[in-house]
PDB file of N, CA, C, O and CB in Angstrom:
ATOM      1  N   MET A   1       0.699  -1.160   0.087  1.00  0.00           N
ATOM      2  CA  MET A   1       0.166  -0.162   0.146  1.00  0.00           C
ATOM      3  C   MET A   1       1.078   1.217   0.192  1.00  0.00           C
ATOM      4  O   MET A   1       2.152   1.170   0.791  1.00  0.00           O
ATOM      5  CB  MET A   1      -0.609  -0.385   1.113  1.00  0.00           C
ATOM      6  N   CYS A   2       0.673   2.377  -0.405  1.00  0.00           N
ATOM      7  CA  CYS A   2       0.857   3.364  -1.431  1.00  0.00           C
ATOM      8  C   CYS A   2       0.588   4.126   0.691  1.00  0.00           C
ATOM      9  O   CYS A   2      -0.469   4.231   1.312  1.00  0.00           O
ATOM     10  CB  CYS A   2      -0.569   3.580  -3.396  1.00  0.00           C
ATOM     11  N   ILE A   3       2.385   4.557   1.266  1.00  0.00           N
ATOM     12  CA  ILE A   3       2.041   4.958   2.219  1.00  0.00           C
ATOM     13  C   ILE A   3       1.442   6.800   2.116  1.00  0.00           C
ATOM     14  O   ILE A   3       0.942   7.369   3.087  1.00  0.00           O
ATOM     15  CB  ILE A   3       3.215   4.542   3.045  1.00  0.00           C
ATOM     16  N   CYS A   4       1.623   7.395   0.892  1.00  0.00           N
ATOM     17  CA  CYS A   4       0.703   8.847   1.114  1.00  0.00           C
ATOM     18  C   CYS A   4      -0.251   9.069   1.769  1.00  0.00           C
ATOM     19  O   CYS A   4      -0.404  10.052   2.495  1.00  0.00           O
ATOM     20  CB  CYS A   4       0.171   9.324   0.199  1.00  0.00           C
ATOM     21  N   ILE A   5      -1.366   7.766   1.511  1.00  0.00           N
ATOM     22  CA  ILE A   5      -2.445   8.427   2.010  1.00  0.00           C
ATOM     23  C   ILE A   5      -2.830   8.691   3.103  1.00  0.00           C
ATOM     24  O   ILE A   5      -3.979   9.051   3.358  1.00  0.00           O
ATOM     25  CB  ILE A   5      -3.195   8.085   1.720  1.00  0.00           C
ATOM     26  N   ASN A   6      -1.577   8.496   4.222  1.00  0.00           N
ATOM     27  CA  ASN A   6      -1.916   9.090   5.633  1.00  0.00           C
ATOM     28  C   ASN A   6      -0.791  10.472   5.423  1.00  0.00           C
ATOM     29  O   ASN A   6      -0.877  11.098   6.480  1.00  0.00           O
ATOM     30  CB  ASN A   6      -1.506   7.796   7.210  1.00  0.00           C
ATOM     31  N   CYS A   7      -0.289  10.829   4.958  1.00  0.00           N
ATOM     32  CA  CYS A   7       0.637  11.716   4.476  1.00  0.00           C
ATOM     33  C   CYS A   7       0.261  13.067   4.410  1.00  0.00           C
ATOM     34  O   CYS A   7      -0.728  13.397   3.754  1.00  0.00           O
ATOM     35  CB  CYS A   7       1.020  11.348   3.314  1.00  0.00           C
ATOM     36  N   ARG A   8       1.276  14.278   5.316  1.00  0.00           N
ATOM     37  CA  ARG A   8       0.389  15.502   5.489  1.00  0.00           C
ATOM     38  C   ARG A   8       0.730  16.430   3.943  1.00  0.00           C
ATOM     39  O   ARG A   8       0.250  17.544   3.731  1.00  0.00           O
ATOM     40  CB  ARG A   8       0.898  16.460   7.145  1.00  0.00           C
ATOM     41  N   HIS A   9       1.703  15.646   2.915  1.00  0.00           N
ATOM     42  CA  HIS A   9       1.985  16.392   2.040  1.00  0.00           C
ATOM     43  C   HIS A   9       1.550  15.899   0.611  1.00  0.00           C
ATOM     44  O   HIS A   9       2.002  16.285  -0.467  1.00  0.00           O
ATOM     45  CB  HIS A   9       3.253  16.626   2.207  1.00  0.00           C
ATOM     46  N   ILE A  10       0.516  14.908   0.854  1.00  0.00           N
ATOM     47  CA  ILE A  10      -0.544  14.317  -0.261  1.00  0.00           C
ATOM     48  C   ILE A  10      -1.209  15.024  -1.092  1.00  0.00           C
ATOM     49  O   ILE A  10      -1.336  14.494  -2.196  1.00  0.00           O
ATOM     50  CB  ILE A  10      -1.533  13.679   0.221  1.00  0.00           C
ATOM     51  N   HIS A  11      -1.787  16.255  -0.932  1.00  0.00           N
ATOM     52  CA  HIS A  11      -2.271  17.019  -2.094  1.00  0.00           C
ATOM     53  C   HIS A  11      -1.319  17.833  -2.635  1.00  0.00           C
ATOM     54  O   HIS A  11      -1.805  18.585  -3.480  1.00  0.00           O
ATOM     55  CB  HIS A  11      -3.371  17.810  -1.809  1.00  0.00           C
ATOM     56  N   ASN A  12       0.115  17.998  -2.431  1.00  0.00           N
ATOM     57  CA  ASN A  12       1.154  18.861  -3.526  1.00  0.00           C
ATOM     58  C   ASN A  12       2.325  17.982  -3.780  1.00  0.00           C
ATOM     59  O   ASN A  12       3.213  18.474  -4.476  1.00  0.00           O
ATOM     60  CB  ASN A  12       1.801  20.420  -2.889  1.00  0.00           C
ATOM     61  N   CYS A  13       2.488  16.761  -3.339  1.00  0.00           N
ATOM     62  CA  CYS A  13       3.661  16.101  -3.726  1.00  0.00           C
ATOM     63  C   CYS A  13       3.689  15.404  -4.846  1.00  0.00           C
ATOM     64  O   CYS A  13       3.054  14.361  -5.002  1.00  0.00           O
ATOM     65  CB  CYS A  13       4.039  15.342  -2.875  1.00  0.00           C
ATOM     66  N   THR A  14       4.638  16.084  -5.953  1.00  0.00           N
ATOM     67  CA  THR A  14       5.042  15.555  -6.877  1.00  0.00           C
ATOM     68  C   THR A  14       5.149  14.154  -7.516  1.00  0.00           C
ATOM     69  O   THR A  14       4.996  13.560  -8.584  1.00  0.00           O
ATOM     70  CB  THR A  14       5.771  15.919  -6.760  1.00  0.00           C
ATOM     71  N   THR A  15       5.595  13.935  -5.897  1.00  0.00           N
ATOM     72  CA  THR A  15       5.815  12.261  -6.685  1.00  0.00           C
ATOM     73  C   THR A  15       4.993  11.068  -6.477  1.00  0.00           C
ATOM     74  O   THR A  15       5.265   9.909  -6.791  1.00  0.00           O
ATOM     75  CB  THR A  15       7.135  11.605  -6.290  1.00  0.00           C
ATOM     76  N   TYR A  16       3.716  11.628  -5.772  1.00  0.00           N
ATOM     77  CA  TYR A  16       2.208  10.966  -5.791  1.00  0.00           C
ATOM     78  C   TYR A  16       1.662  11.733  -7.012  1.00  0.00           C
ATOM     79  O   TYR A  16       0.826  11.061  -7.616  1.00  0.00           O
ATOM     80  CB  TYR A  16       1.167  11.241  -4.257  1.00  0.00           C
ATOM     81  N   LEU A  17       1.842  12.672  -7.427  1.00  0.00           N
ATOM     82  CA  LEU A  17       1.525  13.093  -9.016  1.00  0.00           C
ATOM     83  C   LEU A  17       1.557  11.950  -9.885  1.00  0.00           C
ATOM     84  O   LEU A  17       0.659  11.458 -10.569  1.00  0.00           O
ATOM     85  CB  LEU A  17       2.599  14.141  -9.652  1.00  0.00           C
ATOM     86  N   VAL A  18       2.106  11.799  -9.815  1.00  0.00           N
ATOM     87  CA  VAL A  18       3.131  10.659 -10.732  1.00  0.00           C
ATOM     88  C   VAL A  18       2.777   9.647 -10.624  1.00  0.00           C
ATOM     89  O   VAL A  18       2.765   9.084 -11.718  1.00  0.00           O
ATOM     90  CB  VAL A  18       4.518  10.433 -10.471  1.00  0.00           C
ATOM     91  N   ILE A  19       2.423   8.996  -9.775  1.00  0.00           N
ATOM     92  CA  ILE A  19       1.848   7.760  -8.877  1.00  0.00           C
ATOM     93  C   ILE A  19       0.417   7.694  -9.483  1.00  0.00           C
ATOM     94  O   ILE A  19      -0.075   6.741 -10.088  1.00  0.00           O
ATOM     95  CB  ILE A  19       1.825   8.046  -7.031  1.00  0.00           C
ATOM     96  N   GLN A  20      -0.113   8.812  -9.220  1.00  0.00           N
ATOM     97  CA  GLN A  20      -1.980   8.908  -9.668  1.00  0.00           C
ATOM     98  C   GLN A  20      -1.601   8.946 -11.518  1.00  0.00           C
ATOM     99  O   GLN A  20      -2.385   8.163 -12.055  1.00  0.00           O
ATOM    100  CB  GLN A  20      -3.152  11.054  -8.860  1.00  0.00           C
ATOM    101  N   LYS A  21      -1.113   9.290 -12.069  1.00  0.00           N
ATOM    102  CA  LYS A  21      -0.910   9.303 -13.758  1.00  0.00           C
ATOM    103  C   LYS A  21      -0.252   7.962 -13.965  1.00  0.00           C
ATOM    104  O   LYS A  21      -0.415   7.498 -15.093  1.00  0.00           O
ATOM    105  CB  LYS A  21       0.169  10.658 -14.443  1.00  0.00           C
ATOM    106  N   GLN A  22       0.375   7.322 -13.217  1.00  0.00           N
ATOM    107  CA  GLN A  22       0.685   5.690 -13.697  1.00  0.00           C
ATOM    108  C   GLN A  22      -0.761   5.068 -12.990  1.00  0.00           C
ATOM    109  O   GLN A  22      -1.146   4.010 -13.489  1.00  0.00           O
ATOM    110  CB  GLN A  22       2.488   4.822 -12.865  1.00  0.00           C
ATOM    111  N   HIS A  23      -1.327   5.456 -12.226  1.00  0.00           N
ATOM    112  CA  HIS A  23      -2.415   4.537 -11.939  1.00  0.00           C
ATOM    113  C   HIS A  23      -3.393   5.266 -13.143  1.00  0.00           C
ATOM    114  O   HIS A  23      -4.352   4.537 -13.394  1.00  0.00           O
ATOM    115  CB  HIS A  23      -3.028   4.548 -10.139  1.00  0.00           C
ATOM    116  N   LYS A  24      -3.383   6.295 -13.798  1.00  0.00           N
ATOM    117  CA  LYS A  24      -4.614   6.587 -14.817  1.00  0.00           C
ATOM    118  C   LYS A  24      -5.702   7.536 -13.664  1.00  0.00           C
ATOM    119  O   LYS A  24      -6.924   7.523 -13.811  1.00  0.00           O
ATOM    120  CB  LYS A  24      -5.485   4.768 -15.525  1.00  0.00           C
ATOM    121  N   LYS A  25      -5.166   8.141 -12.797  1.00  0.00           N
ATOM    122  CA  LYS A  25      -6.356   8.650 -11.971  1.00  0.00           C
ATOM    123  C   LYS A  25      -6.220   9.974 -12.245  1.00  0.00           C
ATOM    124  O   LYS A  25      -5.155  10.348 -12.736  1.00  0.00           O
ATOM    125  CB  LYS A  25      -6.389   8.348 -10.396  1.00  0.00           C
ATOM    126  N   ASN A  26      -7.283  10.934 -11.975  1.00  0.00           N
ATOM    127  CA  ASN A  26      -7.470  11.909 -12.011  1.00  0.00           C
ATOM    128  C   ASN A  26      -6.951  13.081 -10.649  1.00  0.00           C
ATOM    129  O   ASN A  26      -7.892  13.397  -9.920  1.00  0.00           O
ATOM    130  CB  ASN A  26      -8.656  11.691 -12.344  1.00  0.00           C
ATOM    131  N   SER A  27      -5.855  13.585 -10.356  1.00  0.00           N
ATOM    132  CA  SER A  27      -4.982  14.349  -9.724  1.00  0.00           C
ATOM    133  C   SER A  27      -6.527  15.432  -8.412  1.00  0.00           C
ATOM    134  O   SER A  27      -7.496  16.177  -8.556  1.00  0.00           O
ATOM    135  CB  SER A  27      -3.836  15.434 -11.314  1.00  0.00           C
ATOM    136  N   LYS A  28      -5.853  14.857  -7.460  1.00  0.00           N
ATOM    137  CA  LYS A  28      -6.842  15.831  -6.616  1.00  0.00           C
ATOM    138  C   LYS A  28      -6.120  16.750  -5.936  1.00  0.00           C
ATOM    139  O   LYS A  28      -6.277  17.029  -4.747  1.00  0.00           O
ATOM    140  CB  LYS A  28      -7.728  15.140  -5.564  1.00  0.00           C
ATOM    141  N   PHE A  29      -5.369  17.202  -6.641  1.00  0.00           N
ATOM    142  CA  PHE A  29      -4.607  18.350  -5.870  1.00  0.00           C
ATOM    143  C   PHE A  29      -5.303  19.638  -5.947  1.00  0.00           C
ATOM    144  O   PHE A  29      -5.983  19.949  -6.925  1.00  0.00           O
ATOM    145  CB  PHE A  29      -3.169  18.584  -6.428  1.00  0.00           C
ATOM    146  N   THR A  30      -5.165  20.264  -5.092  1.00  0.00           N
ATOM    147  CA  THR A  30      -5.773  21.642  -4.904  1.00  0.00           C
ATOM    148  C   THR A  30      -5.269  22.631  -4.425  1.00  0.00           C
ATOM    149  O   THR A  30      -5.810  23.664  -4.030  1.00  0.00           O
ATOM    150  CB  THR A  30      -6.666  21.664  -4.301  1.00  0.00           C
ATOM    151  N   SER A  31      -3.388  22.112  -4.467  1.00  0.00           N
ATOM    152  CA  SER A  31      -2.967  23.432  -4.295  1.00  0.00           C
ATOM    153  C   SER A  31      -2.107  23.806  -5.523  1.00  0.00           C
ATOM    154  O   SER A  31      -2.205  22.951  -6.404  1.00  0.00           O
ATOM    155  CB  SER A  31      -2.210  23.593  -2.962  1.00  0.00           C
ATOM    156  N   GLN A  32      -1.332  24.787  -5.820  1.00  0.00           N
ATOM    157  CA  GLN A  32      -0.324  25.336  -6.776  1.00  0.00           C
ATOM    158  C   GLN A  32       0.982  25.472  -6.452  1.00  0.00           C
ATOM    159  O   GLN A  32       1.775  25.997  -7.232  1.00  0.00           O
ATOM    160  CB  GLN A  32      -0.636  26.492  -7.156  1.00  0.00           C
ATOM    161  N   SER A  33       1.413  24.905  -4.991  1.00  0.00           N
ATOM    162  CA  SER A  33       2.346  24.968  -4.780  1.00  0.00           C
ATOM    163  C   SER A  33       2.979  23.458  -4.721  1.00  0.00           C
ATOM    164  O   SER A  33       2.302  22.554  -4.231  1.00  0.00           O
ATOM    165  CB  SER A  33       2.346  25.773  -3.847  1.00  0.00           C
ATOM    166  N   TYR A  34       4.485  23.169  -5.305  1.00  0.00           N
ATOM    167  CA  TYR A  34       4.330  21.652  -5.265  1.00  0.00           C
ATOM    168  C   TYR A  34       5.333  21.295  -4.233  1.00  0.00           C
ATOM    169  O   TYR A  34       6.230  22.105  -4.001  1.00  0.00           O
ATOM    170  CB  TYR A  34       4.603  20.866  -6.718  1.00  0.00           C
ATOM    171  N   PHE A  35       5.286  20.306  -3.665  1.00  0.00           N
ATOM    172  CA  PHE A  35       6.539  19.836  -2.888  1.00  0.00           C
ATOM    173  C   PHE A  35       7.353  18.658  -3.434  1.00  0.00           C
ATOM    174  O   PHE A  35       6.742  17.626  -3.711  1.00  0.00           O
ATOM    175  CB  PHE A  35       6.128  19.439  -1.514  1.00  0.00           C
ATOM    176  N   VAL A  36       8.740  18.725  -3.620  1.00  0.00           N
ATOM    177  CA  VAL A  36       9.616  17.832  -4.050  1.00  0.00           C
ATOM    178  C   VAL A  36       9.683  16.990  -2.706  1.00  0.00           C
ATOM    179  O   VAL A  36      10.081  17.607  -1.718  1.00  0.00           O
ATOM    180  CB  VAL A  36      10.987  18.483  -4.628  1.00  0.00           C
ATOM    181  N   PRO A  37       9.329  15.603  -2.545  1.00  0.00           N
ATOM    182  CA  PRO A  37      10.060  15.055  -0.732  1.00  0.00           C
ATOM    183  C   PRO A  37      11.356  14.422  -1.474  1.00  0.00           C
ATOM    184  O   PRO A  37      11.737  14.336  -2.641  1.00  0.00           O
ATOM    185  CB  PRO A  37       8.869  13.401   0.555  1.00  0.00           C
ATOM    186  N   LEU A  38      11.769  14.082  -0.389  1.00  0.00           N
ATOM    187  CA  LEU A  38      13.165  13.371  -0.085  1.00  0.00           C
ATOM    188  C   LEU A  38      13.365  12.175  -0.553  1.00  0.00           C
ATOM    189  O   LEU A  38      12.242  11.671  -0.540  1.00  0.00           O
ATOM    190  CB  LEU A  38      13.444  13.196   1.230  1.00  0.00           C
ATOM    191  N   ASP A  39      14.238  11.266  -1.036  1.00  0.00           N
ATOM    192  CA  ASP A  39      14.592  10.023  -0.825  1.00  0.00           C
ATOM    193  C   ASP A  39      13.560   9.339  -0.808  1.00  0.00           C
ATOM    194  O   ASP A  39      13.271   8.832   0.276  1.00  0.00           O
ATOM    195  CB  ASP A  39      15.280   9.818   0.172  1.00  0.00           C
ATOM    196  N   THR A  40      12.594   9.073  -2.070  1.00  0.00           N
ATOM    197  CA  THR A  40      11.370   8.441  -2.013  1.00  0.00           C
ATOM    198  C   THR A  40      11.998   6.972  -2.950  1.00  0.00           C
ATOM    199  O   THR A  40      12.958   7.005  -3.720  1.00  0.00           O
ATOM    200  CB  THR A  40       9.941   9.523  -2.753  1.00  0.00           C
ATOM    201  N   LEU A  41      11.133   5.720  -2.613  1.00  0.00           N
ATOM    202  CA  LEU A  41      11.282   4.771  -2.937  1.00  0.00           C
ATOM    203  C   LEU A  41       9.655   3.961  -3.187  1.00  0.00           C
ATOM    204  O   LEU A  41       8.864   3.444  -2.399  1.00  0.00           O
ATOM    205  CB  LEU A  41      12.261   4.341  -2.015  1.00  0.00           C
ATOM    206  N   VAL A  42       9.649   4.189  -4.893  1.00  0.00           N
ATOM    207  CA  VAL A  42       8.867   3.613  -5.526  1.00  0.00           C
ATOM    208  C   VAL A  42       9.124   2.110  -5.958  1.00  0.00           C
ATOM    209  O   VAL A  42      10.107   1.566  -6.462  1.00  0.00           O
ATOM    210  CB  VAL A  42       8.691   4.390  -6.423  1.00  0.00           C
ATOM    211  N   GLU A  43       7.589   1.533  -5.485  1.00  0.00           N
ATOM    212  CA  GLU A  43       7.697  -0.424  -5.378  1.00  0.00           C
ATOM    213  C   GLU A  43       6.559  -0.169  -6.262  1.00  0.00           C
ATOM    214  O   GLU A  43       5.461   0.336  -6.029  1.00  0.00           O
ATOM    215  CB  GLU A  43       7.382  -1.659  -3.558  1.00  0.00           C
ATOM    216  N   VAL A  44       7.245  -0.786  -7.667  1.00  0.00           N
ATOM    217  CA  VAL A  44       6.418  -1.388  -9.200  1.00  0.00           C
ATOM    218  C   VAL A  44       6.148  -2.796  -8.686  1.00  0.00           C
ATOM    219  O   VAL A  44       6.985  -3.551  -8.190  1.00  0.00           O
ATOM    220  CB  VAL A  44       7.533  -1.459 -10.934  1.00  0.00           C
ATOM    221  N   ASN A  45       5.114  -2.987  -8.839  1.00  0.00           N
ATOM    222  CA  ASN A  45       4.590  -4.941  -9.078  1.00  0.00           C
ATOM    223  C   ASN A  45       3.872  -4.729 -10.553  1.00  0.00           C
ATOM    224  O   ASN A  45       3.149  -3.827 -10.977  1.00  0.00           O
ATOM    225  CB  ASN A  45       2.972  -5.815  -7.534  1.00  0.00           C
ATOM    226  N   ILE A  46       4.246  -5.627 -10.996  1.00  0.00           N
ATOM    227  CA  ILE A  46       3.927  -6.187 -12.603  1.00  0.00           C
ATOM    228  C   ILE A  46       2.940  -7.351 -12.206  1.00  0.00           C
ATOM    229  O   ILE A  46       3.390  -8.326 -11.604  1.00  0.00           O
ATOM    230  CB  ILE A  46       5.499  -6.873 -13.624  1.00  0.00           C
ATOM    231  N   TYR A  47       1.479  -7.261 -12.561  1.00  0.00           N
ATOM    232  CA  TYR A  47       0.606  -8.511 -12.483  1.00  0.00           C
ATOM    233  C   TYR A  47       0.185  -8.915 -14.228  1.00  0.00           C
ATOM    234  O   TYR A  47      -0.381  -8.259 -15.102  1.00  0.00           O
ATOM    235  CB  TYR A  47      -0.953  -8.096 -11.394  1.00  0.00           C
ATOM    236  N   GLN A  48       0.781 -10.335 -14.200  1.00  0.00           N
ATOM    237  CA  GLN A  48       0.514 -10.540 -15.823  1.00  0.00           C
ATOM    238  C   GLN A  48      -0.692 -11.920 -16.114  1.00  0.00           C
ATOM    239  O   GLN A  48      -0.579 -12.970 -15.482  1.00  0.00           O
ATOM    240  CB  GLN A  48       2.285 -11.005 -16.659  1.00  0.00           C
ATOM    241  N   ASN A  49      -1.613 -11.744 -16.968  1.00  0.00           N
ATOM    242  CA  ASN A  49      -2.216 -12.742 -17.268  1.00  0.00           C
ATOM    243  C   ASN A  49      -2.006 -13.439 -18.516  1.00  0.00           C
ATOM    244  O   ASN A  49      -0.846 -13.451 -18.929  1.00  0.00           O
ATOM    245  CB  ASN A  49      -3.275 -12.456 -17.132  1.00  0.00           C
ATOM    246  N   ILE A  50      -2.900 -14.027 -19.205  1.00  0.00           N
ATOM    247  CA  ILE A  50      -2.936 -14.255 -20.646  1.00  0.00           C
ATOM    248  C   ILE A  50      -3.296 -13.234 -21.256  1.00  0.00           C
ATOM    249  O   ILE A  50      -3.074 -13.415 -22.453  1.00  0.00           O
ATOM    250  CB  ILE A  50      -3.700 -15.226 -21.065  1.00  0.00           C
ATOM    251  N   ASP A  51      -3.680 -12.378 -21.094  1.00  0.00           N
ATOM    252  CA  ASP A  51      -4.223 -11.584 -21.976  1.00  0.00           C
ATOM    253  C   ASP A  51      -3.560  -9.831 -22.033  1.00  0.00           C
ATOM    254  O   ASP A  51      -3.408  -9.024 -22.951  1.00  0.00           O
ATOM    255  CB  ASP A  51      -5.764 -11.723 -21.585  1.00  0.00           C
ATOM    256  N   ASP A  52      -3.315  -9.802 -20.670  1.00  0.00           N
ATOM    257  CA  ASP A  52      -3.044  -8.401 -20.057  1.00  0.00           C
ATOM    258  C   ASP A  52      -1.924  -8.249 -19.143  1.00  0.00           C
ATOM    259  O   ASP A  52      -1.871  -9.167 -18.326  1.00  0.00           O
ATOM    260  CB  ASP A  52      -4.186  -7.944 -19.311  1.00  0.00           C
ATOM    261  N   ILE A  53      -0.898  -7.262 -19.016  1.00  0.00           N
ATOM    262  CA  ILE A  53      -0.297  -6.704 -18.076  1.00  0.00           C
ATOM    263  C   ILE A  53      -0.475  -5.646 -16.853  1.00  0.00           C
ATOM    264  O   ILE A  53      -0.078  -4.587 -17.339  1.00  0.00           O
ATOM    265  CB  ILE A  53       0.323  -6.434 -18.633  1.00  0.00           C
ATOM    266  N   LYS A  54      -0.764  -5.466 -15.873  1.00  0.00           N
ATOM    267  CA  LYS A  54      -1.337  -4.430 -15.097  1.00  0.00           C
ATOM    268  C   LYS A  54      -0.111  -4.293 -13.970  1.00  0.00           C
ATOM    269  O   LYS A  54       0.480  -5.238 -13.448  1.00  0.00           O
ATOM    270  CB  LYS A  54      -2.944  -4.847 -14.481  1.00  0.00           C
ATOM    271  N   PHE A  55       0.080  -3.105 -13.770  1.00  0.00           N
ATOM    272  CA  PHE A  55       1.209  -2.452 -13.259  1.00  0.00           C
ATOM    273  C   PHE A  55       0.473  -1.683 -11.904  1.00  0.00           C
ATOM    274  O   PHE A  55      -0.541  -1.006 -12.076  1.00  0.00           O
ATOM    275  CB  PHE A  55       1.962  -1.385 -14.488  1.00  0.00           C
ATOM    276  N   GLU A  56       1.108  -1.862 -10.484  1.00  0.00           N
ATOM    277  CA  GLU A  56       0.975  -1.250  -8.755  1.00  0.00           C
ATOM    278  C   GLU A  56       2.040  -0.709  -8.844  1.00  0.00           C
ATOM    279  O   GLU A  56       3.197  -1.101  -8.995  1.00  0.00           O
ATOM    280  CB  GLU A  56       0.900  -2.261  -7.303  1.00  0.00           C
ATOM    281  N   TRP A  57       1.371   0.600  -8.699  1.00  0.00           N
ATOM    282  CA  TRP A  57       2.565   1.699  -8.085  1.00  0.00           C
ATOM    283  C   TRP A  57       2.037   1.947  -6.852  1.00  0.00           C
ATOM    284  O   TRP A  57       0.869   2.194  -6.551  1.00  0.00           O
ATOM    285  CB  TRP A  57       2.827   3.235  -8.913  1.00  0.00           C
ATOM    286  N   ASP A  58       3.080   1.852  -6.117  1.00  0.00           N
ATOM    287  CA  ASP A  58       2.880   2.462  -4.635  1.00  0.00           C
ATOM    288  C   ASP A  58       4.421   3.272  -4.379  1.00  0.00           C
ATOM    289  O   ASP A  58       5.447   2.877  -4.931  1.00  0.00           O
ATOM    290  CB  ASP A  58       2.541   1.010  -3.290  1.00  0.00           C
ATOM    291  N   LEU A  59       4.388   4.288  -3.586  1.00  0.00           N
ATOM    292  CA  LEU A  59       5.322   4.905  -2.679  1.00  0.00           C
ATOM    293  C   LEU A  59       5.753   4.210  -1.193  1.00  0.00           C
ATOM    294  O   LEU A  59       5.184   4.689  -0.212  1.00  0.00           O
ATOM    295  CB  LEU A  59       4.719   6.212  -2.434  1.00  0.00           C
ATOM    296  N   THR A  60       6.666   3.175  -0.977  1.00  0.00           N
ATOM    297  CA  THR A  60       6.856   2.562   0.020  1.00  0.00           C
ATOM    298  C   THR A  60       7.933   3.227   0.890  1.00  0.00           C
ATOM    299  O   THR A  60       8.391   2.598   1.844  1.00  0.00           O
ATOM    300  CB  THR A  60       7.079   1.325  -0.342  1.00  0.00           C
ATOM    301  N   GLN A  61       8.395   4.571   0.584  1.00  0.00           N
ATOM    302  CA  GLN A  61       9.334   4.837   1.977  1.00  0.00           C
ATOM    303  C   GLN A  61       9.519   6.408   1.149  1.00  0.00           C
ATOM    304  O   GLN A  61       9.544   6.685  -0.050  1.00  0.00           O
ATOM    305  CB  GLN A  61      11.169   3.536   2.385  1.00  0.00           C
ATOM    306  N   CYS A  62       9.624   7.192   2.293  1.00  0.00           N
ATOM    307  CA  CYS A  62       9.712   8.698   1.535  1.00  0.00           C
ATOM    308  C   CYS A  62      10.329   9.062   2.964  1.00  0.00           C
ATOM    309  O   CYS A  62       9.779   8.793   4.031  1.00  0.00           O
ATOM    310  CB  CYS A  62       8.013   9.703   0.855  1.00  0.00           C
ATOM    311  N   LEU A  63      11.693   9.788   2.805  1.00  0.00           N
ATOM    312  CA  LEU A  63      12.001  10.512   4.301  1.00  0.00           C
ATOM    313  C   LEU A  63      11.585  11.959   4.604  1.00  0.00           C
ATOM    314  O   LEU A  63      12.038  12.688   5.487  1.00  0.00           O
ATOM    315  CB  LEU A  63      13.535  10.558   4.552  1.00  0.00           C
ATOM    316  N   SER A  64      10.618  12.235   3.683  1.00  0.00           N
ATOM    317  CA  SER A  64       9.671  13.806   4.162  1.00  0.00           C
ATOM    318  C   SER A  64       8.492  12.730   4.245  1.00  0.00           C
ATOM    319  O   SER A  64       7.960  12.744   3.135  1.00  0.00           O
ATOM    320  CB  SER A  64       9.395  15.565   2.717  1.00  0.00           C
ATOM    321  N   PHE A  65       7.971  11.979   4.913  1.00  0.00           N
ATOM    322  CA  PHE A  65       6.742  11.784   5.340  1.00  0.00           C
ATOM    323  C   PHE A  65       6.188  12.232   6.527  1.00  0.00           C
ATOM    324  O   PHE A  65       6.893  12.053   7.520  1.00  0.00           O
ATOM    325  CB  PHE A  65       6.590  10.719   5.326  1.00  0.00           C
ATOM    326  N   VAL A  66       5.203  12.723   6.678  1.00  0.00           N
ATOM    327  CA  VAL A  66       4.720  13.339   7.832  1.00  0.00           C
ATOM    328  C   VAL A  66       3.649  12.474   8.039  1.00  0.00           C
ATOM    329  O   VAL A  66       2.991  12.331   7.008  1.00  0.00           O
ATOM    330  CB  VAL A  66       4.368  14.818   7.749  1.00  0.00           C
ATOM    331  N   GLU A  67       3.189  11.777   9.098  1.00  0.00           N
ATOM    332  CA  GLU A  67       1.728  11.066   9.520  1.00  0.00           C
ATOM    333  C   GLU A  67       0.825  12.176   9.608  1.00  0.00           C
ATOM    334  O   GLU A  67       0.987  13.244  10.197  1.00  0.00           O
ATOM    335  CB  GLU A  67       1.695  10.209  11.030  1.00  0.00           C
ATOM    336  N   LYS A  68      -0.260  11.719   8.860  1.00  0.00           N
ATOM    337  CA  LYS A  68      -1.604  12.503   9.406  1.00  0.00           C
ATOM    338  C   LYS A  68      -3.125  11.648   8.729  1.00  0.00           C
ATOM    339  O   LYS A  68      -3.994  11.769   7.865  1.00  0.00           O
ATOM    340  CB  LYS A  68      -1.509  14.426   8.718  1.00  0.00           C
ATOM    341  N   PRO A  69      -2.796  11.007   9.520  1.00  0.00           N
ATOM    342  CA  PRO A  69      -4.192  10.179   9.029  1.00  0.00           C
ATOM    343  C   PRO A  69      -5.049  10.694   8.341  1.00  0.00           C
ATOM    344  O   PRO A  69      -5.288  11.876   8.587  1.00  0.00           O
ATOM    345  CB  PRO A  69      -5.002   9.746   9.955  1.00  0.00           C
ATOM    346  N   GLY A  70      -5.976   9.889   7.024  1.00  0.00           N
ATOM    347  CA  GLY A  70      -6.875   9.853   6.675  1.00  0.00           C
ATOM    348  C   GLY A  70      -6.650  11.894   5.693  1.00  0.00           C
ATOM    349  O   GLY A  70      -7.452  12.772   5.373  1.00  0.00           O
ATOM    350  N   ASN A  71      -5.598  11.781   5.627  1.00  0.00           N
ATOM    351  CA  ASN A  71      -5.220  13.410   5.526  1.00  0.00           C
ATOM    352  C   ASN A  71      -5.846  13.404   3.556  1.00  0.00           C
ATOM    353  O   ASN A  71      -6.021  14.560   3.171  1.00  0.00           O
ATOM    354  CB  ASN A  71      -2.796  13.868   5.940  1.00  0.00           C
ATOM    355  N   TRP A  72      -6.120  12.427   2.558  1.00  0.00           N
ATOM    356  CA  TRP A  72      -6.356  11.918   1.639  1.00  0.00           C
ATOM    357  C   TRP A  72      -7.365  12.291   1.454  1.00  0.00           C
ATOM    358  O   TRP A  72      -7.511  13.105   0.542  1.00  0.00           O
ATOM    359  CB  TRP A  72      -6.199  10.913   1.567  1.00  0.00           C
ATOM    360  N   ILE A  73      -8.319  11.933   2.107  1.00  0.00           N
ATOM    361  CA  ILE A  73      -9.879  12.055   1.998  1.00  0.00           C
ATOM    362  C   ILE A  73     -10.625  13.362   1.927  1.00  0.00           C
ATOM    363  O   ILE A  73     -10.654  14.194   2.834  1.00  0.00           O
ATOM    364  CB  ILE A  73     -10.439  11.436   3.108  1.00  0.00           C
ATOM    365  N   MET A  74     -11.276  13.466   0.663  1.00  0.00           N
ATOM    366  CA  MET A  74     -11.388  15.391   0.073  1.00  0.00           C
ATOM    367  C   MET A  74     -12.868  15.142   1.054  1.00  0.00           C
ATOM    368  O   MET A  74     -13.663  16.067   1.219  1.00  0.00           O
ATOM    369  CB  MET A  74     -11.666  16.048  -2.468  1.00  0.00           C
TER     370      MET A  74
END
């Protein structure tokens, strides 16, 4: 699971914006000021079946993480 969902920076984080684009989801960013996190680690899981390949993008480590549970809910 992406640690971003409980991070204070989720609404203006550039790395989370990239992950959202990879998931082909619309951004919920409300801020014009973008935050660039330090030392992030993005895990990409690849799932393949006969007809399809799917990618799961998750940010699993970030030195800029500041916990704020439920901050992703708008």
